[in-house]
C-alpha positions in Angstrom: 30.7 -44.7 -75.7 27.2 -46.2 -75.1 27.8 -48.7 -78.0 30.8 -50.0 -76.1 29.1 -50.6 -72.8 26.9 -53.4 -71.6 23.6 -52.0 -70.4 21.5 -55.0 -69.8 19.7 -56.4 -66.7 22.4 -59.1 -66.4 25.0 -56.3 -65.6 28.5 -57.6 -65.5 29.9 -55.1 -62.9 33.6 -55.6 -63.6 33.2 -55.4 -67.3 31.1 -52.3 -67.0 33.7 -50.7 -64.7 36.5 -51.4 -67.1 34.5 -50.0 -69.9 33.9 -46.8 -67.9 37.7 -46.7 -67.4 38.3 -46.9 -71.1 36.2 -43.9 -71.9 36.8 -41.3 -69.1 35.3 -37.8 -69.3 36.6 -34.6 -67.5 34.6 -32.7 -65.0 31.7 -30.8 -66.6 32.0 -32.9 -69.8 30.5 -36.2 -68.6 27.8 -36.4 -71.2 28.3 -40.0 -72.4 29.0 -41.3 -68.9 25.8 -39.8 -67.6 23.8 -41.2 -70.4 25.2 -44.7 -70.0 24.5 -44.6 -66.2 20.9 -43.6 -66.9 20.5 -46.3 -69.5 21.7 -48.9 -67.0 19.4 -47.7 -64.2 16.5 -47.9 -66.6 17.4 -51.4 -67.5 16.9 -52.3 -63.9 13.4 -50.9 -64.1 14.3 -47.7 -62.3 13.4 -44.1 -63.4 16.5 -41.9 -63.3 16.0 -38.1 -63.0 18.6 -36.7 -65.4 20.3 -33.3 -66.0 20.5 -32.5 -62.3 23.0 -29.7 -61.7 24.6 -30.3 -65.1 25.2 -34.0 -66.0 24.2 -35.4 -62.6 21.3 -37.8 -62.1 19.5 -39.7 -59.3 16.8 -42.2 -58.9 14.3 -42.7 -56.0 13.4 -46.1 -54.8 10.2 -45.6 -52.7 8.7 -48.3 -50.4 5.4 -46.5 -50.5 5.4 -46.5 -46.7 6.4 -43.8 -44.2 10.0 -43.6 -43.1 13.3 -41.9 -43.5 15.0 -40.9 -46.8 18.6 -42.0 -47.3 20.9 -40.8 -50.1 23.9 -42.7 -51.4 26.3 -40.9 -53.6 28.8 -41.9 -56.3 30.9 -39.7 -58.5 31.9 -40.3 -62.1 34.2 -37.6 -63.5 37.9 -38.3 -64.5 41.1 -36.4 -64.4 43.4 -34.7 -66.9 46.2 -37.3 -66.5 47.9 -39.4 -69.1 47.5 -43.1 -68.1 50.6 -45.3 -67.9 49.4 -48.9 -67.5 49.5 -52.2 -69.4 46.1 -53.7 -68.5 43.6 -54.2 -71.2 41.2 -51.4 -70.3 43.6 -48.4 -70.6 42.0 -45.1 -71.3 41.1 -44.5 -75.0 41.1 -40.7 -74.4 44.5 -39.1 -74.6 45.4 -37.2 -71.5 42.3 -38.2 -69.5 42.0 -41.1 -67.1 40.1 -42.4 -64.1 43.0 -41.9 -61.7 40.8 -41.6 -58.6 38.5 -44.5 -58.9 35.3 -42.7 -59.7 34.5 -45.5 -62.3 34.5 -47.9 -59.4 32.4 -45.7 -57.1 29.8 -45.5 -59.9 29.7 -49.2 -60.5 29.5 -49.9 -56.7 26.3 -47.8 -56.6 24.9 -49.5 -59.7 25.3 -52.8 -57.9 23.2 -51.3 -55.2 20.6 -50.1 -57.7 20.3 -53.6 -59.2 19.8 -55.1 -55.7 17.3 -52.6 -54.5 15.3 -52.8 -57.8 14.6 -56.4 -56.8 14.7 -55.9 -53.0 13.2 -52.5 -52.3 13.3 -50.8 -48.9 10.6 -51.9 -46.5 9.8 -48.4 -45.4 10.9 -44.9 -46.4 12.9 -44.0 -49.5 16.4 -44.6 -50.9 18.0 -42.1 -53.3 20.9 -43.3 -55.5 22.7 -40.2 -56.7 25.5 -40.0 -59.3 27.5 -36.8 -59.2 29.6 -35.2 -61.9 32.4 -32.6 -61.4 33.6 -33.9 -58.0 37.3 -33.2 -58.8 36.6 -29.5 -59.4 34.5 -29.1 -56.2 31.5 -27.8 -58.2 29.2 -30.8 -58.9 27.7 -31.4 -55.4 26.6 -27.8 -54.9 25.1 -27.6 -58.4 23.1 -30.8 -57.7 22.0 -29.6 -54.3 20.7 -26.3 -55.8 18.5 -28.3 -58.3 14.9 -28.1 -57.0 14.3 -31.7 -58.0 16.8 -32.8 -55.4 16.2 -29.9 -53.0 12.6 -30.9 -52.6 13.5 -34.4 -51.3 13.2 -34.7 -47.5 16.6 -36.3 -46.9 17.5 -37.6 -43.5 20.8 -39.5 -44.1 23.6 -39.2 -46.7 26.5 -41.6 -47.3 29.4 -41.9 -49.7 32.7 -43.9 -49.8 36.1 -43.4 -51.4 38.6 -46.1 -52.2 41.9 -45.5 -50.4 45.3 -46.9 -51.3 47.7 -47.6 -48.5 45.2 -49.5 -46.4 44.5 -53.2 -46.4 42.1 -54.4 -49.1 38.4 -54.3 -47.9 39.2 -52.5 -44.7 36.7 -49.8 -43.7 38.3 -46.5 -42.7 36.1 -44.0 -40.7 36.4 -41.1 -38.4 34.0 -39.1 -36.2 33.7 -35.4 -36.9 36.0 -34.1 -39.7 36.9 -36.9 -42.1 38.5 -34.9 -44.9 39.8 -31.3 -44.8 38.5 -28.2 -46.4 40.9 -26.9 -49.1 41.2 -24.2 -51.8 43.8 -22.9 -54.2 44.5 -19.2 -53.8 46.1 -17.2 -56.6 47.2 -13.7 -55.6 48.1 -11.3 -58.4 49.8 -8.0 -57.6 50.2 -5.4 -60.3 52.3 -2.2 -60.2 54.3 -0.6 -63.0 57.4 -1.8 -64.8 60.4 0.5 -65.4 64.0 0.4 -66.6 66.2 -1.5 -64.2 68.4 1.6 -64.1 65.5 3.7 -62.9 63.4 1.5 -60.6 62.1 4.7 -58.9 60.1 5.4 -62.0 58.1 2.2 -61.6 55.9 0.6 -58.9 57.5 -2.7 -57.8 55.5 -5.4 -56.1 58.7 -7.0 -54.8 58.4 -6.0 -51.1 54.7 -6.8 -51.1 55.3 -10.2 -52.5 58.0 -11.0 -49.9 55.8 -9.9 -47.1 52.9 -11.9 -48.5 54.9 -15.0 -48.6 55.9 -14.6 -45.0 52.3 -14.0 -44.1 51.2 -17.1 -45.8 53.9 -19.2 -44.2 52.8 -18.2 -40.7 49.0 -18.0 -41.3 48.3 -21.5 -40.0 50.0 -20.6 -36.7 46.9 -18.5 -35.8 44.8 -21.7 -35.3 46.0 -23.8 -32.3 42.7 -25.7 -31.9 42.4 -27.0 -35.4 44.7 -28.5 -38.0 45.5 -25.9 -40.7 48.1 -25.9 -43.4 49.2 -23.4 -46.0 51.5 -24.6 -48.8 53.1 -22.1 -51.2 53.2 -23.9 -54.5 54.4 -21.2 -56.9 55.7 -17.6 -57.0 56.8 -15.4 -59.8 58.1 -11.8 -60.1 58.6 -9.7 -63.2 60.3 -10.9 -66.3 63.5 -12.9 -66.8 65.3 -9.8 -68.1 68.1 -7.9 -66.3 67.0 -4.6 -67.8 63.5 -4.5 -66.4 62.4 -3.6 -62.9 59.3 -5.8 -62.1 55.8 -4.5 -62.3 53.8 -7.7 -61.6 54.0 -10.6 -59.1 52.1 -13.7 -58.6 51.9 -16.1 -55.5 50.0 -19.4 -55.5 49.2 -21.4 -52.4 46.9 -24.1 -51.2 45.1 -23.7 -47.9 43.6 -26.5 -45.8 41.9 -27.0 -42.5 39.9 -29.6 -40.7 37.5 -26.8 -39.4 35.2 -25.0 -41.8 35.1 -22.0 -39.4 38.9 -21.7 -39.3 39.1 -22.3 -43.1 36.7 -19.4 -43.7 38.7 -17.2 -41.3 42.0 -18.1 -43.1 40.5 -16.8 -46.4 39.2 -13.7 -44.7 42.7 -12.9 -43.2 44.4 -13.5 -46.6 42.0 -11.1 -48.4 42.5 -8.5 -45.7 46.3 -8.8 -45.9 46.4 -8.5 -49.7 44.2 -5.5 -49.6 46.4 -3.9 -47.0 49.6 -4.6 -49.0 48.0 -3.3 -52.2 47.1 0.0 -50.5 50.4 0.3 -48.8 52.5 -0.2 -52.0 50.2 1.4 -54.5 49.4 -1.9 -56.3 46.4 -3.4 -58.0 45.4 -6.7 -56.5 43.2 -9.7 -57.3 42.6 -13.0 -55.5 41.3 -16.0 -57.5 40.0 -19.0 -55.5 40.3 -22.3 -57.3 38.5 -25.6 -56.6 37.1 -24.7 -53.1 36.0 -27.6 -50.9 34.5 -27.5 -47.4 35.5 -29.9 -44.7 33.6 -33.2 -44.8 32.2 -33.4 -41.2 30.7 -36.8 -40.2 27.8 -37.2 -37.8 28.6 -39.4 -34.8 25.5 -41.5 -35.0 26.1 -42.2 -38.7 29.8 -43.1 -38.0 28.6 -45.7 -35.5 26.1 -47.0 -38.1 28.9 -47.5 -40.6 31.1 -49.3 -38.1 28.2 -51.6 -37.1 27.4 -52.5 -40.7 31.1 -53.1 -41.4 31.4 -55.5 -38.4 28.2 -57.3 -39.4 29.9 -58.1 -42.7 33.2 -59.2 -41.0 35.1 -56.2 -42.3 38.0 -54.7 -40.3 37.4 -51.2 -39.2 40.2 -48.6 -38.9 39.4 -45.4 -37.0 41.5 -42.5 -38.1 43.0 -40.2 -35.4 43.5 -37.3 -37.8 41.4 -36.2 -40.8 42.5 -36.9 -44.3 44.3 -33.9 -45.7 42.7 -34.3 -49.1 39.3 -32.9 -49.8 36.0 -34.4 -51.1 33.0 -32.7 -52.7 30.7 -34.9 -50.7 31.3 -32.3 -47.9 28.6 -30.2 -49.5 26.0 -32.9 -48.9 27.3 -33.2 -45.3 26.8 -29.5 -44.8 23.1 -29.9 -45.8 22.2 -33.3 -44.2 23.6 -35.6 -41.5 25.6 -38.5 -42.7 29.1 -40.0 -43.1 31.9 -40.3 -45.6 34.1 -43.4 -45.2 36.8 -45.1 -47.2 37.5 -48.7 -48.2 41.1 -49.9 -48.4 42.4 -50.5 -51.9 45.5 -52.4 -50.8 48.6 -51.4 -48.9 50.8 -51.5 -52.0 48.2 -50.1 -54.4 49.2 -47.1 -56.6 48.3 -43.8 -55.1 45.2 -41.8 -56.1 45.8 -39.3 -59.0 48.9 -41.3 -60.2 49.2 -42.3 -63.9 49.4 -46.0 -63.0 46.4 -46.1 -60.7 43.4 -48.4 -61.4 40.4 -49.1 -59.2 40.6 -52.5 -57.6 37.6 -54.5 -58.8 37.8 -56.7 -55.7 36.2 -53.9 -53.6 33.1 -53.4 -55.8 31.4 -56.1 -53.8 32.6 -54.7 -50.5 31.2 -51.2 -51.3 28.0 -52.6 -52.5 27.6 -54.7 -49.3 28.3 -51.7 -47.2 25.6 -49.6 -48.9 23.1 -52.4 -48.9 23.8 -53.0 -45.2 23.2 -49.4 -44.4 20.0 -49.4 -46.4 18.8 -52.5 -44.5 19.6 -51.0 -41.1 17.7 -47.8 -41.9 14.9 -49.1 -44.1 14.4 -52.8 -43.2 
């Protein structure tokens, strides 16, 4: 991959983004992408810290004078989706594509790196952080646990996500919760199979499964002060055979909330209910949590700063009334430090995120870079 990419001080942002798109790597496997980002940063005269929380990396641009420390984050993992497109930078890796725009997020921050390498902050420090494994909700926490990042005295954190369905270049922001917490819950119930003519000789999970589905469908009703949602996505019981009474059941659901406290309580209630059903019906139980994300909660002062910088650059600002229902791993940074997650419109008719015909709009690379540079200027001169 590194032989395919342009890693020179001239840095053609669009060409670099399209090369990243050609060679996507899944969460946890972003070895080449990480190396290429590090090489590009080094070509700007910066000193990347590599291998942070896996394949993550960051660089510090220090003014040498007292002041705040601000972190800007981009992500760079891809998705297990087969691309369906006709442009000339279609993925060369079968079944893997940048269907969420992380290639664009990365190049946006590299544009900032190039600018700040020549125009460093007047006071304080700026950290440019490139995160792997965003899609699986594991990359941010792993980087935060790394002592090389943990020892940085961070005051402000910012990240953006491109967002189809909104006008190109429009800045989308919301105070408090911007994106919901979410998790996949897989509940397994195990009893004992028997002949269908003698169901009394087995231990069937049927009644427990039915009760569990009803419980999940009404779980969100317990939270009137916060948006909560439970979606049952799959359920199975026994075998497809008329002669066997079922001995196993499985229920899968996604759980979402705009409130981290309510979200935690939802998981607690589900665990308690499953334990109660297992004891009542003589079953073995197991709950597996998949891709957990906290809610991304913005700081009011940082939201105002994002709005001010957008308006300074003649960008339209759209304030959301409700949080995004999808989740973002940047939430982990926001649980540690004050900051803001915002979006930049990808176009009202642009293909949706995670769709096989999605491609990051190169037009907003400049917009994102301008926003980050403007935020750095406001905070660091």
